[in-house]
N, C-alpha and C positions, 0 to 999 in steps of 0.2 A: 816377720809375720806378726800381725796384730791379733794376738790371741789372749783371751781372758778366761778364767774359770770362776764359776759361782761356788761359794761355799756350799758344802753338802747340807741340804735342807732335811732336818729330822721331822718325822711324821707329827703333824699338828693340824687340826682342822682349820686354824686361822689362816694359814698361808695358801690353802688350796684355791680359793676364789681369786686371789691375786695372781697366782701363777697360771691359772687355767687358760687365759687368752694366749699367753706365750707358748704354752705347751700345745694348744690347739693349732697355732700357726706353724709350729715345728712339725706336728703330725701331718699337716696338709702338704708339707714339702719333704716328707720322709723318704729316704732311699729304699726303705724296706718296711712294708706295712706290718703293724702289730696292733690290733684292736685292744689288746690287754693293757698296753701302756698309753693308749690315748687318754686324755684327761677324763673322758666320760667314765671309763672303767677304773683308771688309776686312782682318781679322787674318791670314788666310791669305796675302793679297797682300802685306801689310807684311812678313811673315816670309820670303816666298820670291821676291817680284818687285821689291822696291825696289832691290836691288843697292846700288850706290854712290850712288844718287840720294837726296837728302834729301827725304823726304815729310813735310810738316808737317800735322798734323790739327788744324784750327781747331775750337774748341768755343765756343759761345755759351751763356751761363747767365743765368737769372733767379734771383738769390739762389743757393741750392744746387741748383736744378733745371737740368738740361741741356736746352736748347731748340733747339740747332742743332749740326750736325757737318758739316765739309767738309774732306776731304783735298786738299792743294794741293802743287804743285811750282813751281819757277821754270823757265820755258822759255827757252832762250838765243835763240830766234828766234820770230817770229810769222808763220807762213806763209813767204813769201819775204823778209820784212823782217828785217834783222839787228837787231831790237829785242827785248830781253828783256821778259818779262811773267810774271805769276802766272797759273796755270791750274789748274782742278780736275783732280785726278789721274785720268787715264784710261789705264791700261796697256793692253797688247794684248788683254786678255781682259775689259775693261769695255766695255759697250755702252749704258750709260745713266749720265748724270753728275749727276742731281739730288741736291743735298745733303739730308741728313736734317734736317727741320725739324718741330718739334712743332706739331701741329694747333692753330690758334688763336693761335700765336706767330710767324707767318710774318714779318711786318714787323719785329717786335722782334728776331728771330734774325738777319735780314739786316742790321739796323742794327748789331748787334754784330760780325758777321763782316766787313762792309765797314769798320767803324771799326778793327778790329784790323789789317786790311791797310793802311789809311791810316797807322797809327802804326808799322807794322813796318819797320825799316831794311833788312830783307832782301828786301822786296817791291818789285820794280822795275816801271816802266811802268804797266800797267793790269791788270785782271782779265779773262781770257779764259775764259768759261764755255762748256763744250761739252756736247752730249748732253742738253739739257733738253727737256721737253715744252712746246711753245709754248702749250698750253692748261692747263698745270699750275699748282699752287700756288706753286712757286718763281718762275715767269715773272711771274705776277700780282703777287706781293709785291715783286719787284724793280722792276717798272714803277712801282708806286705809290710805293715809297721813293725811286727816282731822281727822280721828279717832285717829291716833297716836298723832297728835298735839293738839287734842281737839279744833280744829278749826271749826267754824260754817260752815255748808254746807246745802243749801236748793235747792231742785229741784223746778224750777219756772214753767216749762211748758214742755210738751212732745207731740209728734204726730208721726204717722207712715206714711212713704211714700214708694212708689214702688221701688223695687230693683230687679235686674236680677242676679240670682246666680243658676246655674244648670249644671249638668253633661250631661244632655240630648242634643241631636242635635236639631237644630232649628225646624225641622219638627215634631219631637216627642214632643217637648215642646209646639208647636203650637196646636197640637191635644189634649194634656193633659190639657192645661190651658185656652184655649180660647173656649168659647161656640160655639157649632156647628152652631147655627143660625148666629152668628157674623162671623164665618169663611166663611160661604156661601155668606153672604152679601159682605165681603171684596174681595172674589174671583170674584164676579160679578163686583165690581168697578174696579178691576185690568183689567178685560177683556174689560170693556167699555172704560177705558183709553187707552188700547192698540189699540182699534179700531180707535182712533184718530191719531195715529202715533207711531213712534218707541220709546219705553220706555226703559231706561237704568239706572241702579243704579251702582255706583262705589265709591270706597274710594280713596281719594287723595293719589297719590304715587309720583308724579313728582313735585319737589319743584318749578320748573319753572311756574307751574300753580297756585301756592299758592296766589299770589297777586290778580289774576283774580277771583279765588274762593272767597276770602274775599270780594272783591268788589261786586260780585254777591250776596253773602249772605246779605251784608248790604243793598243792594238795594231791595232784595226780602223781607226782614223783614220790611223795611220802607214802602213798598207798601201796607201793611195790617193795621190792627187795631192798632198795636203798633206804627206805624208811625203817625196815626191820633191822638193818645193819647200822643205822644211825648216821649214814652218809648223805642222806637227802638234805637239800638246802634248808628245808623247814625244820630240821632237827636242831638247828642252832639259830638263835635269834639274830646273831650278827651276820650269819650267812644269808638268811632270808632278807635282812635289811640291805645287805650289799646287792643282792639280786634285784630287789625293787629299785634301789637307787641307780644302779648301772643301767637297767632297762629304761628308766625314766629319762636319764641324761642322754642315752643313745637315741631314744625316740625323738627327743627334742632336737637333736642334731641331724636327724634323718639317717642314723646309722644302725638302727635296730631292724632286724629281719626276723619276725616272730610269726611262726606258722602253726596252724592247728588243723586237726581233722576231727570233725564232729559226726556223731551218729544220733540222728533225731535231736539235734541241737545241744548234745552233751559232748564235751571234749573227751575223746578216747586216745588221742596222741597229740603231743605238742613238741615243738622244736624251736630253740632259740639260737639265732646266729647274730654275730656282731660284724659290721662292715668297717673297712678302713680303705680309703682310696678305691682302687678297682677290685680289691680283694674282699674276702669275708672269712670269718672263722666260726665253725660250728661249735657252740658252747655247751648246751645241755639238751637232752631229749628225755621225755617222760611219756609213758603210755599206760593204758589200763591193762594190767596183767591178767585180769579176769577174762579178757578177750584175747588172750595169748594165742589161741588156736587160729586167729585170723592174722597174726603177725602185724599188729598195728604200728609197731616201731618201724618195720620195713616199709609198710605202705605209706607212712608219712615221709620216709626218705625218698620214695618215688615221687611224691608230691613236691618235695624239696628240689629234686633233680629238675623237674619241669619249671619250678619257680626260679631257680638260679640260672639255668640255661635260657630261660625266656626273658631274663632281665638284662638289658644291654649295659646297665651300670655295674654289673658284677662280672668280672673277667675270670675269677677263679675262687674256689673255696677250699680251705684247709679243714679236713675232717676233725683235727685235734684228737684223733683216736689213738688207741694203743697200737703197737705193732701187731700185724697179723690179725686184725680185728675181723672175725668171720662174717659179720653182716655187711659193714661198709666196704670192705675189700672186694666183696662179690658184686658191688654195684658201681664203684668208681674205679676206673682203670689206671689213673695217674698216681704217682707216688712222690712224696717229698721226703728228703733225707734230713732227719733231725739229729743234731750233734751236740756234744758237750766239749768244752775246752778247759784246760788248766793253763793259766797265764802267769808267768813269774812276775812278782813285784820286787822292786828294789828297796833295799834297806836292811838293817841289821836283823839277822835271823830268818829273813824271808826266803833267801836262796836255799837255806838248809831245809826249810819246810817244803819247798817246791821239789828239791832233790829227793827228800824222804818219800813224798807221795809217789813220785815217779818210780823210785826204787822198789817200794812195796808193791806197786802195780805190776812192775816187770817181773818180780819174784812170783807173784801170784799167777801170772800167765805161764811162766815156766813150769810151775808145779802142776798146772792143768794141762801141760803139753801143748799150749797154744803158740809157743815160739819155737 
């Protein structure tokens, strides 16, 4: 097998432009879509969100062809355990963690990635993989390779979150999956809002408006509870810079799906999605909480439903929401199972760390009466 591995690239602005074309080519052929690891978002994150933390971008190659990419960091703890480990990089604004793996090369790519971690003196403990689709190409390839190599693999956690995937048009989907009582209430809210002025929903199409839209989104999000709690993007200079850079790069590549709802020309709700292949990922939502009695967040999600199901280029959208989210779960009927894995690495002391983590987890389950 003609396999090669690229040395782990540590975060530095200098290499991103050089690698971008290779990463984009890999993303185009990825077996599993992940907008968060596409170069548009990954380079923006490396430039603005890595801070003092070392982010290594592992690359798997077959000859000169790039077949896998996974950004990783060393975590000083694993949950409550004071055991360091390697984990795929999921900063505060990443909601899906599947590495980019070339279609048809899934097992070969994972063989290279795990082999690099086995050989890396900087990689402690085990590999903690977060944010994977339990039914995705990465999970399937990992399971097959771990069986082949007799490598330890343990599922740590899983949950279901809302997903939109349907061949129905928006009206048919709305009728089929949203309760009649809720539909009636939302129609009433739409009418009440329209009584206050001109309501318009639109998707960003003019790049000349992008900077203004980003600014309006940042201000709108910061005006609500996220701003009060300090978790809005505008609360940190680096977060806001990442948002603007990611949106600009994605728009240039035709991968940004930015929706707004206006009342008399003023944004009262905005929604940002990022596309990859036939899929899309819902990133952030913001709305005017002073108009909360009209549920503007729900109303823009209805507009988003029509925009997504009316776009032949989008086959599905991941909500990226928390489990049992009361709003989006009531609008989208499909679910995606998100999982975490602990994967054993080979080398002195690593098997002990893997066994310790598994043992502590098993003990905790027994104490809770779950086994």
